[in-house]
N, C-alpha and C positions, 0 to 999 in steps of 0.2 A: 504493499499499499504507500503509494507515495505521497509524502507530506505536500508536495507542490500542489496537489489538489485540491487544498484547504486555503480558504481566503480568510486569514485571521480576522478581519474587519467584521466578517459576518456572523461571529459566533459569541455567545456567552455561556461560560460554564457555570452552572447553579450548584452550589454546594449547601446542603444543610447541615449545619453545626450541632451536633449534641454533646459535645465534649468541650472543655476550655482550651485545650492546649492541641492545636492544629500542626504543631511543628514537624512530627514525623509523617504525617498523613500528606502534607504538602511536600515536603523533599521526597517521598516517594514519587510523586506525581509531577514533580518539577520538570523533568524533561519534555513532558509532555504538555503541562498547563502553562508554563512560563511565557508563550508566546500569546496567550489569549486573556482578554478580560474574563475576570472571575467575580460573580455575585454571590458571596457568602451571606446566608440567612442563619441568624442566630437564634436558637430556640429559646423562648422566654425564661427557661428555667437555668439557662447558661448564662453566667454574670458576665464573665469578659471571654473573648478570644484572642489566643496568641497565634499570630501568623508570621512566618519568616519573611525577611526582606526579600525583593527580586521578583515581586509579583504584583501585576496589576489587578489590584483587588477592591472591591467595594463591600464593606460589611455593614450588613444592615440589622439593627437592634430593634427591640419591642418597641421603643419610642420613635423608631423611624417608621414603623409598621403604623402605629397610631397616626402618625402624621398624615400619611398617604390614604389610609382608609377609615380612619376615625376608631374611637375607643370600643364602639357597639361590635365593630366587625374584625376587631383584631384576634379575637379568640380564633377565627377561620384558620389562622396561621401558626399554630402550635403543634408541636410534636414533628411527625413526618409532613404534616401540611405545611410546614414553615417552607418549604421548597416551591410550594404554589406563590408565594410572594415573590420569588424571585422571577418565576415566570410573568407575574404581573407588571414589574417594572423594567424589565428588559425591554430594550428597542432593537435587538438584533434579528436577523431574520432566522438563524438557527439557534437553539437552545440545547445543551447537553446537559444532563442531571446525573449527579453522582452523590452518594451519602459518604460521610466520614468515617465508615467501617470499612471501606473498600480500599484495595491495594490494586497497583497494575497488575494484569496478569501476562503471562509469558506464552509465546507460541511454541510449537511441538519443537520449534529450533533454537529455543532460548531466547528469542527476540521479544522485547517490550513489546506490548500491544499498544498500538496508537489509537485509543478509542475515538478520538476526536477525527482522525482519517477516516477509520472504517465507517463511524456513523455518517459524515459527509459524505462518503462515496454512496451508502444507501440512500440517503435522500436525493443526490443530484442525480442518480440514475432511476430510469421509470420502474415503476410496480406492477405487476401482471395479475390481480386480483380476480379477473373474469373466466380465466383459464389456467389450471395448474400446470406447471412445467416440472416433469420428472426429474431433471436436473437442477434443480431449485432456481436461484438466481441467474437467469440468462445473461444478466449485463454484467456479471463478475468476471473476473480474469480467468479464463480456461474454459467457459462454460458459452452456450448459446442454447436457442431454441430446438427442442427435440422434433422427430420427424413427426408430422400430424398436428403441429400447432398451428392455428389458423393464422396465416400472414396477415389478416386484417386488426389483429390483436396484437401483434408484436411491437407496436409502437408503444404499448403500455399507458399507464397513467402516472400523474406526479405522486411521487412516494412523501407522504406527510409525516410518518412516523416510524422511527428505528428503533426496535426493543432488542437490546442486548443481554447476554446470558452471564451467569455466574460459575465459577469454578470454586471448589471447595464444598461452601454451603450451596446448595441450590434452593429454589424458591419454593420449598414443600411447605405445607400448611402445619400447624402444631402438632395435631393428631400423628401425621406420618413422621415428623421428625423425633417426636417423643417413643414410638413405638421402634424407629431405627436410629437411635441416636448417634450412633457411628457411620451413618451412610454420608459419603461425601460425592461430588461429581467432580470425578478427575478426566473426564472426556473433553478433550477440546476438538469440536468437530467445526473443520474450517468452511462453514457453509452458511447461507442466509437464504430464507425463502420468504415470498409475500403471503401472507395470511388470506386465505380465500374469502370472496365475496360472501357476506352472511355468516361466516363463522366468528363466532364470539371468543374471545381470549381472556385471561386474567393478566392483566399488566402490572408488572412491578415498576413502581417510580424509578428506581434505581437502575443507573446505566441505560438510560433512553436519551433520544434526541428527537426533535421535530421542528418542523417547519411553522415558526410562530405565526407568520402572515395566513397560513393555510387553516390550521387548527388550533391557534393558541387559546381562544376562546372556549375549546372543548376542553382543554388541561385544566381541571378544576378541583379544586376540594369540596365535598359535598357530603358524602355519606360517612357520618362519624358513629362509631361505636359507644356504648355507654362505658365511661372510664377508660377510653381508650388510652393505650399505655405509648411507650415509646421504643419497642421493639416490633420487627416486622410480622410476627404473629398476631399482634394485638391490634391491627389496624386494617380496614378493608378500603379505605379512601382511594388507593391506586388500582384497586381491581375494579371498583366503581368507575372511576375514571376511565379504564380502559375500555369498559362497556359502552360509554359514552362516546368516547372519540372514535371507536370504532364502527358505532353506529352512524356516526357524523360522516366518516370517511365513506363507508358504504354508499351513502345518500349523495354525497357529492362526488361520488368516481373518483377517490383518492386511495393511495395504498398505504399499506402497513407491512413492515418487514420484521423478522424475527430470526436472531440467529447472532452471527459475529457482529461487534466484538464482544470479548469477555473480559470480565474484572474477576478479581479474587475477593471472595466475600468473608470477612472474618467473624468469628464467634461474637454474639451479642446476645444476651438475655437467655431465659430458660424457656425451652418449648414447653414442660410439663407445668412451670408456674402459668405460663399463657392459655393453657387449654380452655379454661374456664371464659377467658375472654373472648378468645377468637370463636369459640363455639356458636356464640349469638351471630357473628358473620358468616358461618358456614350454614347455617339455616336460613339467613336472608338471602343468600345465592340461589336458593332452591326455587325462590318466588321471582329473584330479579332475571336469572338468565331467561327462563321462558318468557317473560316480559319482553327482554330486548330480542330474543330471536323472532318474535312475531311482531315486532313495531315496525311501521312503515310510515315514513315522514311524508308530508304534504309536498307538492312541487313548489308551492309558495316559500318554502324554507330553502333559499340560496346561499345562505352565508353559514358559518359555524355558529355565529350568534343566533341566528334564526333558529338552527337546530336543536341547540340547546334549551332555548324556550319552549320549543315544542316538546321536545324529550320530558321536560320538568312539567309541562301541563298533564302529559300522559301518565307520568309516574304518580302524581298528585292523585290522579282520576282512578287509575287501575290499581295501584299498589297501596294507596293512602289508608285504605281501611284494613288492610293485613297487618301493618306495623307503623308505629309512629314516626319511626326512623326515615321511612320513605317520605312522608311528608315535609320533615326536617331537610332532606337532601333536595327534594324539588324546590323549596324555598331557597336552599343555598345557591342552586344553580341558578336560578334568577338573579339573586343578588349577585352573584359573581359576574353575570354577564353586565349589569350594571356597573359595577367596580372596572370591568375591563375597558367598558366605553369611556368612563369617566377619566380613567388614566391615560388612554391612547388621546383623548381630546387634550390634555395637558402637553402633548407631545409635539402638538401643532400650534 
């Protein structure tokens, strides 16, 4: 992957800070991140953030969040949801999101994985959601369309979201990790594919990149579990966000890719302690997934903002009676669109 394919000025790297000393984290990522502008959003429970010199970085604190969105809405951006504030204030075309418990991964040859270059390659090459290519992404080096792939579909569609993967700790849920505590992902699969049209997916907010101009309004914090924690098993906001943004992409004829690049995910939290908290989210998905699978948006929704507002109305109408958390999620989605438009208006 050639770094020359990356335009430094097009990229913001958003980092959710959940610990005070980011020195070791930043030094690990220095070879990759030092060329880019970084947005570090401090979790409200973290008092200070220590960052080494040599980075173009803007740190946002709780007081900064209040200044932008107001005290009544600041709670939207706590815990893992703090990353969404970075999405809100960024004015770059591409946003890459990483958390402070991740380290750079290495390829099979021992080379450091440049997640920026890989994500940008995914986003800058077309996606093919309407017909599956059995050699995965035909736009990757060394690949192409297979025999029988319709030539009328080979131009593809714009890719709006790139979902990278994890080595070491894969993104298992708490029950799976608790039953298999020693299971680790050691397979580096050098491949990426387009998620097919109408296929839903659980998205992790860690190691993703997206085109802010295409789907920024759909990358939102909305579904909050009761007493949501600060470890990955105790939050479902990114899974819900993935369902929303995939629905938006399908409707607007945009693509989503999954696969490379990898990061190395370090141990954080206890799966067993998180079982009770996450089980609420596991049950909610049994209602949410069928809803999104059957949802069809109207032709009048022509932007990501339109789509989010229409999805929110449908969530409130069809899921609101099943659980109060869906009502709250629908209201948060509408509020997010208002915030997005308000902050965008300040840019101009």
